[in-house]
PDB file of N, CA, C and O in Angstrom:
ATOM      1  N   MET A   1      64.200 -16.477 -21.032  1.00  0.00           N
ATOM      2  CA  MET A   1      64.303 -16.851 -22.432  1.00  0.00           C
ATOM      3  C   MET A   1      65.652 -17.543 -22.630  1.00  0.00           C
ATOM      4  O   MET A   1      66.691 -17.037 -22.206  1.00  0.00           O
ATOM      5  N   SER A   2      65.619 -18.689 -23.271  1.00  0.00           N
ATOM      6  CA  SER A   2      66.854 -19.437 -23.477  1.00  0.00           C
ATOM      7  C   SER A   2      67.634 -18.867 -24.660  1.00  0.00           C
ATOM      8  O   SER A   2      67.130 -18.058 -25.440  1.00  0.00           O
ATOM      9  N   THR A   3      68.858 -19.311 -24.759  1.00  0.00           N
ATOM     10  CA  THR A   3      69.730 -18.842 -25.825  1.00  0.00           C
ATOM     11  C   THR A   3      69.219 -19.297 -27.188  1.00  0.00           C
ATOM     12  O   THR A   3      69.302 -18.553 -28.165  1.00  0.00           O
ATOM     13  N   GLN A   4      68.686 -20.525 -27.254  1.00  0.00           N
ATOM     14  CA  GLN A   4      68.159 -21.009 -28.527  1.00  0.00           C
ATOM     15  C   GLN A   4      66.977 -20.168 -28.988  1.00  0.00           C
ATOM     16  O   GLN A   4      66.858 -19.855 -30.172  1.00  0.00           O
ATOM     17  N   GLU A   5      66.107 -19.802 -28.058  1.00  0.00           N
ATOM     18  CA  GLU A   5      64.945 -18.985 -28.418  1.00  0.00           C
ATOM     19  C   GLU A   5      65.383 -17.623 -28.924  1.00  0.00           C
ATOM     20  O   GLU A   5      64.838 -17.127 -29.910  1.00  0.00           O
ATOM     21  N   SER A   6      66.359 -17.010 -28.266  1.00  0.00           N
ATOM     22  CA  SER A   6      66.811 -15.690 -28.709  1.00  0.00           C
ATOM     23  C   SER A   6      67.540 -15.787 -30.047  1.00  0.00           C
ATOM     24  O   SER A   6      67.415 -14.893 -30.883  1.00  0.00           O
ATOM     25  N   MET A   7      68.308 -16.875 -30.260  1.00  0.00           N
ATOM     26  CA  MET A   7      68.958 -17.063 -31.559  1.00  0.00           C
ATOM     27  C   MET A   7      67.923 -17.250 -32.655  1.00  0.00           C
ATOM     28  O   MET A   7      68.064 -16.700 -33.747  1.00  0.00           O
ATOM     29  N   LEU A   8      66.888 -18.022 -32.370  1.00  0.00           N
ATOM     30  CA  LEU A   8      65.846 -18.269 -33.359  1.00  0.00           C
ATOM     31  C   LEU A   8      65.107 -16.982 -33.696  1.00  0.00           C
ATOM     32  O   LEU A   8      64.858 -16.698 -34.867  1.00  0.00           O
ATOM     33  N   LYS A   9      64.753 -16.201 -32.679  1.00  0.00           N
ATOM     34  CA  LYS A   9      64.060 -14.932 -32.927  1.00  0.00           C
ATOM     35  C   LYS A   9      64.936 -13.970 -33.715  1.00  0.00           C
ATOM     36  O   LYS A   9      64.454 -13.300 -34.628  1.00  0.00           O
ATOM     37  N   THR A  10      66.223 -13.895 -33.370  1.00  0.00           N
ATOM     38  CA  THR A  10      67.141 -13.023 -34.095  1.00  0.00           C
ATOM     39  C   THR A  10      67.257 -13.443 -35.554  1.00  0.00           C
ATOM     40  O   THR A  10      67.229 -12.601 -36.452  1.00  0.00           O
ATOM     41  N   GLY A  11      67.384 -14.730 -35.788  1.00  0.00           N
ATOM     42  CA  GLY A  11      67.480 -15.228 -37.158  1.00  0.00           C
ATOM     43  C   GLY A  11      66.232 -14.975 -37.966  1.00  0.00           C
ATOM     44  O   GLY A  11      66.310 -14.584 -39.131  1.00  0.00           O
ATOM     45  N   ILE A  12      65.085 -15.193 -37.361  1.00  0.00           N
ATOM     46  CA  ILE A  12      63.820 -14.987 -38.081  1.00  0.00           C
ATOM     47  C   ILE A  12      63.595 -13.513 -38.387  1.00  0.00           C
ATOM     48  O   ILE A  12      63.169 -13.170 -39.489  1.00  0.00           O
ATOM     49  N   ILE A  13      63.874 -12.642 -37.433  1.00  0.00           N
ATOM     50  CA  ILE A  13      63.702 -11.200 -37.668  1.00  0.00           C
ATOM     51  C   ILE A  13      64.666 -10.721 -38.747  1.00  0.00           C
ATOM     52  O   ILE A  13      64.276  -9.965 -39.638  1.00  0.00           O
ATOM     53  N   GLY A  14      65.912 -11.153 -38.672  1.00  0.00           N
ATOM     54  CA  GLY A  14      66.888 -10.768 -39.696  1.00  0.00           C
ATOM     55  C   GLY A  14      66.516 -11.288 -41.063  1.00  0.00           C
ATOM     56  O   GLY A  14      66.652 -10.581 -42.061  1.00  0.00           O
ATOM     57  N   GLU A  15      66.048 -12.518 -41.114  1.00  0.00           N
ATOM     58  CA  GLU A  15      65.621 -13.122 -42.376  1.00  0.00           C
ATOM     59  C   GLU A  15      64.438 -12.356 -42.972  1.00  0.00           C
ATOM     60  O   GLU A  15      64.400 -12.102 -44.176  1.00  0.00           O
ATOM     61  N   ALA A  16      63.482 -11.993 -42.131  1.00  0.00           N
ATOM     62  CA  ALA A  16      62.312 -11.248 -42.611  1.00  0.00           C
ATOM     63  C   ALA A  16      62.725  -9.884 -43.170  1.00  0.00           C
ATOM     64  O   ALA A  16      62.231  -9.465 -44.217  1.00  0.00           O
ATOM     65  N   ILE A  17      63.619  -9.202 -42.480  1.00  0.00           N
ATOM     66  CA  ILE A  17      64.081  -7.890 -42.960  1.00  0.00           C
ATOM     67  C   ILE A  17      64.826  -8.037 -44.281  1.00  0.00           C
ATOM     68  O   ILE A  17      64.616  -7.254 -45.208  1.00  0.00           O
ATOM     69  N   ALA A  18      65.695  -9.042 -44.365  1.00  0.00           N
ATOM     70  CA  ALA A  18      66.447  -9.260 -45.610  1.00  0.00           C
ATOM     71  C   ALA A  18      65.515  -9.611 -46.761  1.00  0.00           C
ATOM     72  O   ALA A  18      65.714  -9.140 -47.881  1.00  0.00           O
ATOM     73  N   ILE A  19      64.504 -10.428 -46.503  1.00  0.00           N
ATOM     74  CA  ILE A  19      63.568 -10.805 -47.564  1.00  0.00           C
ATOM     75  C   ILE A  19      62.733  -9.610 -48.006  1.00  0.00           C
ATOM     76  O   ILE A  19      62.511  -9.409 -49.200  1.00  0.00           O
ATOM     77  N   ILE A  20      62.273  -8.819 -47.046  1.00  0.00           N
ATOM     78  CA  ILE A  20      61.466  -7.643 -47.398  1.00  0.00           C
ATOM     79  C   ILE A  20      62.270  -6.673 -48.258  1.00  0.00           C
ATOM     80  O   ILE A  20      61.749  -6.121 -49.227  1.00  0.00           O
ATOM     81  N   CYS A  21      63.521  -6.467 -47.909  1.00  0.00           N
ATOM     82  CA  CYS A  21      64.341  -5.517 -48.664  1.00  0.00           C
ATOM     83  C   CYS A  21      64.902  -6.105 -49.950  1.00  0.00           C
ATOM     84  O   CYS A  21      65.226  -5.364 -50.878  1.00  0.00           O
ATOM     85  N   CYS A  22      65.019  -7.406 -50.016  1.00  0.00           N
ATOM     86  CA  CYS A  22      65.659  -8.037 -51.171  1.00  0.00           C
ATOM     87  C   CYS A  22      64.649  -8.446 -52.232  1.00  0.00           C
ATOM     88  O   CYS A  22      64.838  -8.158 -53.414  1.00  0.00           O
ATOM     89  N   ILE A  23      63.600  -9.101 -51.828  1.00  0.00           N
ATOM     90  CA  ILE A  23      62.649  -9.638 -52.789  1.00  0.00           C
ATOM     91  C   ILE A  23      61.602  -8.597 -53.180  1.00  0.00           C
ATOM     92  O   ILE A  23      61.265  -8.462 -54.356  1.00  0.00           O
ATOM     93  N   THR A  24      61.100  -7.877 -52.212  1.00  0.00           N
ATOM     94  CA  THR A  24      60.128  -6.839 -52.523  1.00  0.00           C
ATOM     95  C   THR A  24      60.863  -5.517 -52.724  1.00  0.00           C
ATOM     96  O   THR A  24      61.970  -5.342 -52.214  1.00  0.00           O
ATOM     97  N   PRO A  25      60.275  -4.612 -53.440  1.00  0.00           N
ATOM     98  CA  PRO A  25      60.963  -3.342 -53.699  1.00  0.00           C
ATOM     99  C   PRO A  25      60.796  -2.321 -52.565  1.00  0.00           C
ATOM    100  O   PRO A  25      60.804  -1.116 -52.817  1.00  0.00           O
ATOM    101  N   ALA A  26      60.648  -2.789 -51.332  1.00  0.00           N
ATOM    102  CA  ALA A  26      60.419  -1.865 -50.219  1.00  0.00           C
ATOM    103  C   ALA A  26      61.582  -0.889 -50.045  1.00  0.00           C
ATOM    104  O   ALA A  26      61.367   0.310 -49.869  1.00  0.00           O
ATOM    105  N   LEU A  27      62.796  -1.397 -50.094  1.00  0.00           N
ATOM    106  CA  LEU A  27      63.955  -0.531 -49.918  1.00  0.00           C
ATOM    107  C   LEU A  27      64.081   0.461 -51.065  1.00  0.00           C
ATOM    108  O   LEU A  27      64.416   1.625 -50.848  1.00  0.00           O
ATOM    109  N   VAL A  28      63.816   0.009 -52.272  1.00  0.00           N
ATOM    110  CA  VAL A  28      63.909   0.889 -53.439  1.00  0.00           C
ATOM    111  C   VAL A  28      62.868   2.000 -53.357  1.00  0.00           C
ATOM    112  O   VAL A  28      63.162   3.157 -53.655  1.00  0.00           O
ATOM    113  N   VAL A  29      61.658   1.645 -52.955  1.00  0.00           N
ATOM    114  CA  VAL A  29      60.592   2.645 -52.855  1.00  0.00           C
ATOM    115  C   VAL A  29      60.917   3.661 -51.759  1.00  0.00           C
ATOM    116  O   VAL A  29      60.779   4.866 -51.966  1.00  0.00           O
ATOM    117  N   LEU A  30      61.342   3.178 -50.609  1.00  0.00           N
ATOM    118  CA  LEU A  30      61.657   4.093 -49.504  1.00  0.00           C
ATOM    119  C   LEU A  30      62.841   4.997 -49.832  1.00  0.00           C
ATOM    120  O   LEU A  30      62.801   6.198 -49.564  1.00  0.00           O
ATOM    121  N   MET A  31      63.889   4.424 -50.408  1.00  0.00           N
ATOM    122  CA  MET A  31      65.060   5.240 -50.763  1.00  0.00           C
ATOM    123  C   MET A  31      64.722   6.202 -51.901  1.00  0.00           C
ATOM    124  O   MET A  31      65.193   7.339 -51.919  1.00  0.00           O
ATOM    125  N   GLY A  32      63.905   5.743 -52.847  1.00  0.00           N
ATOM    126  CA  GLY A  32      63.496   6.624 -53.945  1.00  0.00           C
ATOM    127  C   GLY A  32      62.648   7.783 -53.460  1.00  0.00           C
ATOM    128  O   GLY A  32      62.779   8.904 -53.952  1.00  0.00           O
ATOM    129  N   ALA A  33      61.776   7.517 -52.494  1.00  0.00           N
ATOM    130  CA  ALA A  33      60.936   8.586 -51.946  1.00  0.00           C
ATOM    131  C   ALA A  33      61.774   9.609 -51.192  1.00  0.00           C
ATOM    132  O   ALA A  33      61.417  10.785 -51.127  1.00  0.00           O
ATOM    133  N   ALA A  34      62.882   9.164 -50.626  1.00  0.00           N
ATOM    134  CA  ALA A  34      63.763  10.076 -49.900  1.00  0.00           C
ATOM    135  C   ALA A  34      64.777  10.743 -50.829  1.00  0.00           C
ATOM    136  O   ALA A  34      65.582  11.559 -50.381  1.00  0.00           O
ATOM    137  N   GLY A  35      64.743  10.404 -52.111  1.00  0.00           N
ATOM    138  CA  GLY A  35      65.667  10.994 -53.063  1.00  0.00           C
ATOM    139  C   GLY A  35      67.037  10.339 -53.057  1.00  0.00           C
ATOM    140  O   GLY A  35      68.004  10.932 -53.536  1.00  0.00           O
ATOM    141  N   LEU A  36      67.140   9.144 -52.534  1.00  0.00           N
ATOM    142  CA  LEU A  36      68.424   8.461 -52.440  1.00  0.00           C
ATOM    143  C   LEU A  36      68.459   7.177 -53.265  1.00  0.00           C
ATOM    144  O   LEU A  36      69.250   6.278 -52.976  1.00  0.00           O
ATOM    145  N   GLY A  37      67.618   7.084 -54.281  1.00  0.00           N
ATOM    146  CA  GLY A  37      67.513   5.876 -55.085  1.00  0.00           C
ATOM    147  C   GLY A  37      68.786   5.529 -55.834  1.00  0.00           C
ATOM    148  O   GLY A  37      69.028   4.354 -56.108  1.00  0.00           O
ATOM    149  N   ALA A  38      69.604   6.512 -56.173  1.00  0.00           N
ATOM    150  CA  ALA A  38      70.838   6.254 -56.912  1.00  0.00           C
ATOM    151  C   ALA A  38      71.889   5.577 -56.049  1.00  0.00           C
ATOM    152  O   ALA A  38      72.882   5.075 -56.575  1.00  0.00           O
ATOM    153  N   ARG A  39      71.698   5.553 -54.762  1.00  0.00           N
ATOM    154  CA  ARG A  39      72.685   4.975 -53.844  1.00  0.00           C
ATOM    155  C   ARG A  39      72.427   3.487 -53.568  1.00  0.00           C
ATOM    156  O   ARG A  39      73.007   2.935 -52.634  1.00  0.00           O
ATOM    157  N   LEU A  40      71.583   2.838 -54.347  1.00  0.00           N
ATOM    158  CA  LEU A  40      71.227   1.445 -54.092  1.00  0.00           C
ATOM    159  C   LEU A  40      72.068   0.438 -54.858  1.00  0.00           C
ATOM    160  O   LEU A  40      71.708  -0.739 -54.895  1.00  0.00           O
ATOM    161  N   GLY A  41      73.157   0.841 -55.460  1.00  0.00           N
ATOM    162  CA  GLY A  41      74.001  -0.082 -56.199  1.00  0.00           C
ATOM    163  C   GLY A  41      74.657  -1.122 -55.313  1.00  0.00           C
ATOM    164  O   GLY A  41      74.996  -2.206 -55.788  1.00  0.00           O
ATOM    165  N   TRP A  42      74.839  -0.824 -54.063  1.00  0.00           N
ATOM    166  CA  TRP A  42      75.480  -1.732 -53.102  1.00  0.00           C
ATOM    167  C   TRP A  42      74.501  -2.683 -52.444  1.00  0.00           C
ATOM    168  O   TRP A  42      74.929  -3.565 -51.699  1.00  0.00           O
ATOM    169  N   ALA A  43      73.235  -2.548 -52.679  1.00  0.00           N
ATOM    170  CA  ALA A  43      72.214  -3.296 -51.933  1.00  0.00           C
ATOM    171  C   ALA A  43      72.381  -4.816 -52.048  1.00  0.00           C
ATOM    172  O   ALA A  43      72.220  -5.526 -51.055  1.00  0.00           O
ATOM    173  N   ASP A  44      72.696  -5.319 -53.227  1.00  0.00           N
ATOM    174  CA  ASP A  44      72.839  -6.777 -53.384  1.00  0.00           C
ATOM    175  C   ASP A  44      74.057  -7.306 -52.648  1.00  0.00           C
ATOM    176  O   ASP A  44      74.070  -8.465 -52.235  1.00  0.00           O
ATOM    177  N   TYR A  45      75.071  -6.488 -52.478  1.00  0.00           N
ATOM    178  CA  TYR A  45      76.271  -6.930 -51.763  1.00  0.00           C
ATOM    179  C   TYR A  45      76.018  -7.062 -50.266  1.00  0.00           C
ATOM    180  O   TYR A  45      76.770  -7.747 -49.573  1.00  0.00           O
ATOM    181  N   ILE A  46      74.985  -6.425 -49.764  1.00  0.00           N
ATOM    182  CA  ILE A  46      74.651  -6.483 -48.339  1.00  0.00           C
ATOM    183  C   ILE A  46      73.513  -7.473 -48.082  1.00  0.00           C
ATOM    184  O   ILE A  46      73.603  -8.279 -47.156  1.00  0.00           O
ATOM    185  N   HIS A  47      72.462  -7.427 -48.873  1.00  0.00           N
ATOM    186  CA  HIS A  47      71.262  -8.212 -48.584  1.00  0.00           C
ATOM    187  C   HIS A  47      71.430  -9.716 -48.792  1.00  0.00           C
ATOM    188  O   HIS A  47      70.933 -10.509 -47.993  1.00  0.00           O
ATOM    189  N   LEU A  48      72.108 -10.106 -49.833  1.00  0.00           N
ATOM    190  CA  LEU A  48      72.254 -11.544 -50.080  1.00  0.00           C
ATOM    191  C   LEU A  48      73.109 -12.240 -49.014  1.00  0.00           C
ATOM    192  O   LEU A  48      72.723 -13.316 -48.555  1.00  0.00           O
ATOM    193  N   PRO A  49      74.254 -11.676 -48.599  1.00  0.00           N
ATOM    194  CA  PRO A  49      74.976 -12.301 -47.482  1.00  0.00           C
ATOM    195  C   PRO A  49      74.186 -12.257 -46.176  1.00  0.00           C
ATOM    196  O   PRO A  49      74.252 -13.198 -45.386  1.00  0.00           O
ATOM    197  N   LEU A  50      73.441 -11.180 -45.938  1.00  0.00           N
ATOM    198  CA  LEU A  50      72.607 -11.084 -44.745  1.00  0.00           C
ATOM    199  C   LEU A  50      71.557 -12.184 -44.737  1.00  0.00           C
ATOM    200  O   LEU A  50      71.271 -12.766 -43.691  1.00  0.00           O
ATOM    201  N   LEU A  51      70.994 -12.464 -45.878  1.00  0.00           N
ATOM    202  CA  LEU A  51      70.014 -13.540 -46.005  1.00  0.00           C
ATOM    203  C   LEU A  51      70.637 -14.882 -45.625  1.00  0.00           C
ATOM    204  O   LEU A  51      70.036 -15.662 -44.887  1.00  0.00           O
ATOM    205  N   GLY A  52      71.835 -15.148 -46.125  1.00  0.00           N
ATOM    206  CA  GLY A  52      72.515 -16.394 -45.810  1.00  0.00           C
ATOM    207  C   GLY A  52      72.921 -16.501 -44.347  1.00  0.00           C
ATOM    208  O   GLY A  52      72.769 -17.565 -43.745  1.00  0.00           O
ATOM    209  N   ILE A  53      73.429 -15.432 -43.768  1.00  0.00           N
ATOM    210  CA  ILE A  53      73.843 -15.437 -42.367  1.00  0.00           C
ATOM    211  C   ILE A  53      72.649 -15.692 -41.454  1.00  0.00           C
ATOM    212  O   ILE A  53      72.746 -16.480 -40.514  1.00  0.00           O
ATOM    213  N   CYS A  54      71.537 -15.038 -41.720  1.00  0.00           N
ATOM    214  CA  CYS A  54      70.344 -15.235 -40.897  1.00  0.00           C
ATOM    215  C   CYS A  54      69.803 -16.654 -41.040  1.00  0.00           C
ATOM    216  O   CYS A  54      69.313 -17.233 -40.070  1.00  0.00           O
ATOM    217  N   LEU A  55      69.887 -17.206 -42.223  1.00  0.00           N
ATOM    218  CA  LEU A  55      69.447 -18.582 -42.430  1.00  0.00           C
ATOM    219  C   LEU A  55      70.320 -19.556 -41.635  1.00  0.00           C
ATOM    220  O   LEU A  55      69.808 -20.521 -41.067  1.00  0.00           O
ATOM    221  N   VAL A  56      71.620 -19.312 -41.591  1.00  0.00           N
ATOM    222  CA  VAL A  56      72.530 -20.154 -40.808  1.00  0.00           C
ATOM    223  C   VAL A  56      72.204 -20.049 -39.321  1.00  0.00           C
ATOM    224  O   VAL A  56      72.226 -21.059 -38.617  1.00  0.00           O
ATOM    225  N   ILE A  57      71.903 -18.851 -38.834  1.00  0.00           N
ATOM    226  CA  ILE A  57      71.535 -18.664 -37.428  1.00  0.00           C
ATOM    227  C   ILE A  57      70.274 -19.455 -37.096  1.00  0.00           C
ATOM    228  O   ILE A  57      70.192 -20.081 -36.039  1.00  0.00           O
ATOM    229  N   ILE A  58      69.295 -19.427 -37.992  1.00  0.00           N
ATOM    230  CA  ILE A  58      68.052 -20.162 -37.765  1.00  0.00           C
ATOM    231  C   ILE A  58      68.326 -21.666 -37.717  1.00  0.00           C
ATOM    232  O   ILE A  58      67.814 -22.359 -36.839  1.00  0.00           O
ATOM    233  N   VAL A  59      69.122 -22.168 -38.644  1.00  0.00           N
ATOM    234  CA  VAL A  59      69.431 -23.602 -38.685  1.00  0.00           C
ATOM    235  C   VAL A  59      70.168 -24.033 -37.416  1.00  0.00           C
ATOM    236  O   VAL A  59      69.848 -25.078 -36.848  1.00  0.00           O
ATOM    237  N   ILE A  60      71.139 -23.256 -36.967  1.00  0.00           N
ATOM    238  CA  ILE A  60      71.880 -23.590 -35.745  1.00  0.00           C
ATOM    239  C   ILE A  60      70.946 -23.601 -34.540  1.00  0.00           C
ATOM    240  O   ILE A  60      71.012 -24.512 -33.714  1.00  0.00           O
ATOM    241  N   ALA A  61      70.078 -22.601 -34.431  1.00  0.00           N
ATOM    242  CA  ALA A  61      69.155 -22.533 -33.301  1.00  0.00           C
ATOM    243  C   ALA A  61      68.203 -23.727 -33.290  1.00  0.00           C
ATOM    244  O   ALA A  61      67.927 -24.287 -32.230  1.00  0.00           O
ATOM    245  N   VAL A  62      67.707 -24.116 -34.447  1.00  0.00           N
ATOM    246  CA  VAL A  62      66.795 -25.257 -34.521  1.00  0.00           C
ATOM    247  C   VAL A  62      67.528 -26.550 -34.181  1.00  0.00           C
ATOM    248  O   VAL A  62      66.986 -27.401 -33.476  1.00  0.00           O
ATOM    249  N   MET A  63      68.746 -26.702 -34.670  1.00  0.00           N
ATOM    250  CA  MET A  63      69.514 -27.911 -34.361  1.00  0.00           C
ATOM    251  C   MET A  63      69.828 -28.001 -32.867  1.00  0.00           C
ATOM    252  O   MET A  63      69.721 -29.077 -32.280  1.00  0.00           O
ATOM    253  N   LEU A  64      70.211 -26.896 -32.253  1.00  0.00           N
ATOM    254  CA  LEU A  64      70.496 -26.894 -30.831  1.00  0.00           C
ATOM    255  C   LEU A  64      69.238 -27.153 -30.019  1.00  0.00           C
ATOM    256  O   LEU A  64      69.293 -27.811 -28.980  1.00  0.00           O
ATOM    257  N   ASN A  65      68.117 -26.643 -30.480  1.00  0.00           N
ATOM    258  CA  ASN A  65      66.866 -26.849 -29.792  1.00  0.00           C
ATOM    259  C   ASN A  65      66.459 -28.323 -29.839  1.00  0.00           C
ATOM    260  O   ASN A  65      65.953 -28.851 -28.849  1.00  0.00           O
ATOM    261  N   ARG A  66      66.667 -28.978 -30.948  1.00  0.00           N
ATOM    262  CA  ARG A  66      66.328 -30.394 -31.072  1.00  0.00           C
ATOM    263  C   ARG A  66      67.216 -31.274 -30.200  1.00  0.00           C
ATOM    264  O   ARG A  66      66.762 -32.280 -29.655  1.00  0.00           O
ATOM    265  N   ARG A  67      68.473 -30.893 -30.073  1.00  0.00           N
ATOM    266  CA  ARG A  67      69.398 -31.650 -29.224  1.00  0.00           C
ATOM    267  C   ARG A  67      69.188 -31.350 -27.747  1.00  0.00           C
ATOM    268  O   ARG A  67      69.513 -32.174 -26.893  1.00  0.00           O
ATOM    269  N   GLY A  68      68.651 -30.188 -27.446  1.00  0.00           N
ATOM    270  CA  GLY A  68      68.462 -29.792 -26.068  1.00  0.00           C
ATOM    271  C   GLY A  68      69.739 -29.300 -25.423  1.00  0.00           C
ATOM    272  O   GLY A  68      69.869 -29.337 -24.199  1.00  0.00           O
ATOM    273  N   GLU A  69      70.699 -28.833 -26.239  1.00  0.00           N
ATOM    274  CA  GLU A  69      71.970 -28.359 -25.736  1.00  0.00           C
ATOM    275  C   GLU A  69      71.975 -26.845 -25.599  1.00  0.00           C
ATOM    276  O   GLU A  69      71.208 -26.143 -26.259  1.00  0.00           O
ATOM    277  N   GLN A  70      72.836 -26.364 -24.746  1.00  0.00           N
ATOM    278  CA  GLN A  70      73.060 -24.934 -24.591  1.00  0.00           C
ATOM    279  C   GLN A  70      74.382 -24.592 -25.264  1.00  0.00           C
ATOM    280  O   GLN A  70      75.384 -25.253 -24.990  1.00  0.00           O
ATOM    281  N   PRO A  71      74.426 -23.575 -26.143  1.00  0.00           N
ATOM    282  CA  PRO A  71      75.704 -23.178 -26.745  1.00  0.00           C
ATOM    283  C   PRO A  71      76.589 -22.529 -25.677  1.00  0.00           C
ATOM    284  O   PRO A  71      76.096 -21.887 -24.749  1.00  0.00           O
ATOM    285  N   GLU A  72      77.889 -22.707 -25.827  1.00  0.00           N
ATOM    286  CA  GLU A  72      78.808 -22.160 -24.827  1.00  0.00           C
ATOM    287  C   GLU A  72      79.281 -20.795 -25.206  1.00  0.00           C
ATOM    288  O   GLU A  72      80.062 -20.187 -24.474  1.00  0.00           O
TER     289      GLU A  72
END
């Protein structure tokens, strides 16, 4: 597996997790069921930057794949 493929997979998996927890109420439901719903005040401070970081990883992997270069 090349570095671009692993970067792309990492970015896509991270993006999917961030979207599931950010856009859908999956995290709220799971934390609420565990009795920890009051501890979700920090969620936006983590999920939105995670969404952006994963998107940047995906863009870099796609750009490197199109060029056919290996990152150093």
